[in-house]
C-alpha positions in Angstrom: 0.0 0.0 0.0 3.0 2.4 0.7 4.1 2.1 -2.9 0.6 2.9 -4.1 0.4 6.0 -1.8 3.9 7.2 -3.0 2.9 6.9 -6.6 -0.1 9.1 -6.1 2.0 11.5 -4.2 4.4 11.8 -7.1 2.0 12.4 -9.7 -0.2 14.7 -7.6 2.4 17.4 -8.4 1.9 18.9 -11.9 5.6 19.1 -12.8 6.3 15.5 -11.7 3.2 14.3 -13.7 4.3 16.2 -16.9 7.7 14.5 -16.6 6.4 11.0 -16.0 4.0 11.4 -18.9 7.1 12.7 -21.3 9.2 9.7 -20.0 6.4 7.2 -20.6 7.0 8.0 -24.2 10.9 8.1 -24.3 14.0 8.7 -22.3 15.0 12.3 -22.1 17.9 14.6 -20.8 17.2 17.3 -18.2 17.8 20.0 -21.0 15.2 18.3 -23.2 12.5 18.2 -20.4 13.4 21.9 -19.7 12.9 22.7 -23.3 9.8 20.8 -23.6 8.0 22.0 -20.5 9.6 25.5 -20.1 10.4 24.6 -16.5 13.8 25.8 -15.2 16.7 23.2 -14.8 16.8 23.5 -11.1 13.3 22.8 -10.7 13.3 19.8 -13.1 16.6 18.4 -11.5 14.7 18.5 -8.0 11.7 16.7 -9.3 13.6 14.1 -11.1 15.6 13.6 -7.9 12.4 12.9 -6.0 11.3 10.6 -8.8 14.5 8.8 -8.9 14.8 8.4 -5.1 11.3 6.8 -5.1 12.3 4.4 -7.8 9.8 5.8 -10.6 12.6 6.9 -13.0 16.0 5.7 -13.5 19.0 7.5 -15.0 21.8 6.6 -17.4 24.9 8.6 -18.1 25.8 8.8 -21.9 28.9 11.1 -22.4 28.2 14.4 -20.7 24.5 13.7 -20.5 22.3 11.9 -18.1 19.2 10.5 -19.7 16.1 9.6 -17.5 13.5 7.0 -18.3 10.4 5.8 -16.7 11.1 2.8 -14.2 7.4 1.8 -13.6 6.8 -1.9 -13.5 3.6 -1.9 -11.5 0.7 -2.6 -13.8 -1.8 -0.2 -12.0 0.8 2.7 -12.2 1.2 2.0 -16.0 -2.5 1.9 -16.3 -2.9 5.2 -14.5 -0.4 6.9 -16.8 -1.8 5.3 -19.9 -5.3 6.5 -18.9 -4.1 10.0 -18.6 -2.1 9.8 -22.0 -5.3 8.3 -23.7 -7.3 11.2 -22.5 -4.7 13.8 -23.2 -7.1 16.0 -25.1 -8.5 16.9 -21.8 -5.2 18.2 -20.5 -4.1 21.1 -22.6 -0.6 21.5 -20.8 0.2 17.7 -21.3 -1.1 18.0 -24.9 1.3 20.9 -25.5 4.2 18.9 -23.9 3.5 16.2 -26.4 3.7 18.4 -29.4 7.0 19.9 -28.3 8.3 16.3 -27.6 8.4 15.6 -31.4 11.2 18.1 -31.5 13.1 17.1 -28.3 16.4 16.6 -30.2 16.5 20.4 -30.8 16.7 20.9 -27.0 19.4 18.4 -26.8 21.6 20.0 -29.5 21.2 23.4 -27.7 22.1 21.8 -24.2 24.9 23.3 -22.3 24.9 20.4 -19.5 
């Protein structure tokens, strides 16, 4: 039950929910997440650290970049995220994030990590 409670605490924050929805689709670097969401690097890093500490994301260093990916194995958690994504038309900010996700590479190219 504790893991379920932790999951809902994590996605109850708008920034963390946005990050998890993005990572549901692909692994991303901090600078890509910042570029897509328009959220500052310190703020994104703080939320990624919380998600990583709770085990909901994992990180992988690749050259000078650290890429983050979703680390959700629990079927219930995946279903919750999938339901949000399947109803993305109801959530304009998530819909905008998905549009910008298509150009995530441009944010990585501009990264000064």
